N, C-alpha and C positions, 0 to 999 in steps of 0.2 A: 783589425778586430778579427779574430779566428772563430769561424765558427764551428758547430760540431759536425763531424762526418755522418752523413746520412748513409745508410746501407743502400744495397744495390736494389731490394726488395721495395726500400721506402721510395727509391728514384723512380724505379717502373711503375710502382702503385700510383705516383704522383702524373706520371704520364699518361697511365690509363685514366686518370679521374680527368684529367685536361680532355682527353679523348672522348669521354662521355659527355663532357659538358660542352663541347664543340657539336657532338653528335643530337645533341637535344636543341641547341641553336640552329643547327641546319635542318630538323626536323619541323621546328617553329616557323623558319623562314620557307621551306618548302609548303607548309601547310597554308599560310598567308599567302603564298604566291599563287596556289593552286585556287584557293577560295577567289583571290581577285580576278584570275583569270575566268573562274566559273560565271562569277558576278559581270564581269565585263562581257563575254564573250559566248556565255551560253554553254549547256552541258555538252553539246555537240561538237564543240570547238577544243575541249579538254580531252582528248583521246590520247591514251599512253599505252602502248604495248605493253603488256606484261612483262614481256623477257626484259625489255628497255628498263622497265622502272626497276627490276631486279639488280639489272648490271649497275644501274645507278646507285641504289642503295648500297650492293656490294662494294663498288668502287670508292664511292664517298665515305663510308662508314668504316671500312676496312682499311682505308689509307689513313683514317685518323688513328684507328688503335694501332696499326703498324708504327705510325710516327711517334704516337705516345710512347710504345715500347723500346723504339731505337733512340728517343730523344731522352727517355729516364735512363737507360743504359749510359749514353754519352754524359748526360748530366753527372752520373755516379762518378766516372771515370776522370771528369774535368771540374769537379765542383769545387775544388781549391782554387781555381782560376777565379772564382765569384767573389773573392776578398780585396781584388783590385781592379780597377776602372779599365784597365787594358786587357784584363783577363774576362771581365764582364763582357767586352765587345767580342773578344775571340769566342767566348762560349755562346753568347748570343747570334754570331755569325753560324756555329756549327748546328747549333739547334734550330735556328730557321732553315737553313739550308737542309736540314734532314726533315723537318716538318713539311714545308714548301716543297722539298724535293719528292717527299714522298707522295703527296697529294697530286703534285703536277705529274709525276710518272704513272701513279693511278690512272688519270683523266687521259692521256696519252695510250695508254694501253686499253683503256675502254673505248677510247675511238677506231686504235689500228685494228683489234681484234672482233669488236662488236657492232662497230659505227655509231656508238654514242658520244657524239659531238658537244662535249659540255664547254669546249673554250672557243668555237666556231673556228676550229681548223680549216683550212681550204684542202689539204691533202695530208696523208699519214707522213709524207716525207717533211712536210713543213711543221707536223706536229713535233716529230722526232729533233728537226732540226731547231725550233726555238725552245725546248725542254732545257738545255744548259744554261740560256738567258733568263729563262723565268725563274729558274733555281738560284741563279747569281743575283739577280735584282733583289730577290725575296731575302737572300741570305744578307746582303748589304743593307737593305732597309732594316732588318731585325738587327744587325749589329748597331746600327744607328740608334734605334728605338730600345733595345734592351735594357742597355745601360741607364738610359733615362728612367724607366719603369723601376729598377732596381734602386736607383737613387731616390725615387718619390716614394717607394714603400719603407725606406729605411728612416724617411722622416717624419 
């Protein structure tokens, strides 16, 4: 089955739509987490420096949108691969690497440059050292799960 070729603008728009969805989910998660900490520990325990909060928002939301743009562009150039199972595996690997790589890189830079330790790194050197492993594992998992999602959507 050959699908209709989507334009670059359609693919990047879809990537940005996914980024918006993940941003909304992250905001809901942050609100629930903040509210539960407030209830459990009280207002005095929930102190966040404004600079740290701003860095976190820029790092998280920014990485979603960069990943959405890059993933959308990659999907545009590789979309014909999605017609075959092996192509879905390759496309999923690339998109997973882009998405999770962008997010992991953003978290690493936020830690090294601003001290915002979202992944509980022990040191900047460790953060840079584990970055390729995080990206590789995430890309492989996405390559395994992506085709299953594609197949499920077709049936």
